[in-house]
C-alpha positions, 0 to 999 in steps of 0.5 A, spaced: 765 894 267 770 890 271 767 883 274 766 882 281 773 880 285 777 883 279 780 890 278 780 893 271 786 897 269 789 900 262 796 898 260 800 900 254 802 894 249 806 897 244 802 903 241 796 900 243 792 901 250 789 895 252 784 893 258 787 888 263 783 884 269 787 883 275 786 880 282 791 885 286 789 887 293 783 890 294 783 898 294 778 902 299 776 895 301 773 894 294 775 889 288 774 892 283 776 899 285 775 905 280 781 908 283 785 902 280 782 904 273 783 911 274 790 911 277 792 906 271 788 911 266 792 917 269 799 914 268 798 913 261 794 919 259 796 924 265 791 930 264 788 928 257 782 925 261 775 926 262 772 921 268 765 920 271 763 918 277 756 915 278 752 913 284 755 908 289 757 907 296 764 909 300 769 914 297 772 909 292 774 914 286 776 920 290 784 918 290 784 917 282 779 923 281 784 927 285 790 925 280 786 926 274 784 933 276 791 935 279 793 933 272 789 938 268 783 932 266 776 933 267 772 930 273 764 930 272 760 927 278 753 925 279 749 930 283 746 928 290 739 928 288 739 923 282 744 918 286 741 912 289 747 913 294 752 919 294 758 916 297 762 916 291 760 922 287 759 926 294 767 924 296 769 926 290 765 933 290 767 934 297 774 933 296 774 939 291 775 934 285 769 935 281 769 940 275 761 939 274 756 936 279 750 934 274 744 930 274 744 923 271 740 925 265 745 931 264 751 926 264 751 925 257 750 932 254 755 934 259 761 929 256 759 931 249 760 939 251 766 938 254 769 933 249 767 939 244 770 944 248 776 940 248 776 939 240 775 946 239 781 949 244 786 944 241 783 944 233 781 937 233 775 935 229 
């Protein structure tokens, strides 16, 4: 989680990936912005991503989730019924980027199922 007033990004450092905190301009009127995180993850991993958007105000995350979905990654969003505010997950779902829309108590099991299916499909353990 990014602290207030800082964006969280992933960055390549040699053979490792690290987390960086940056104070670049706000995105979607936000700092931190999940779009900054999602874009940096997309730049490193392309479609090999699974992203989750939980309750929150505004449309932050929609653009980044779109990059992930269009690259072949998976996007899971919290459903409206269990969201305190369905702004962020709703924006992703309405844009057509959500592969699964699930209640909060189904987020972890859904992640586990997606990861297991990916491992079976790629022959990984």
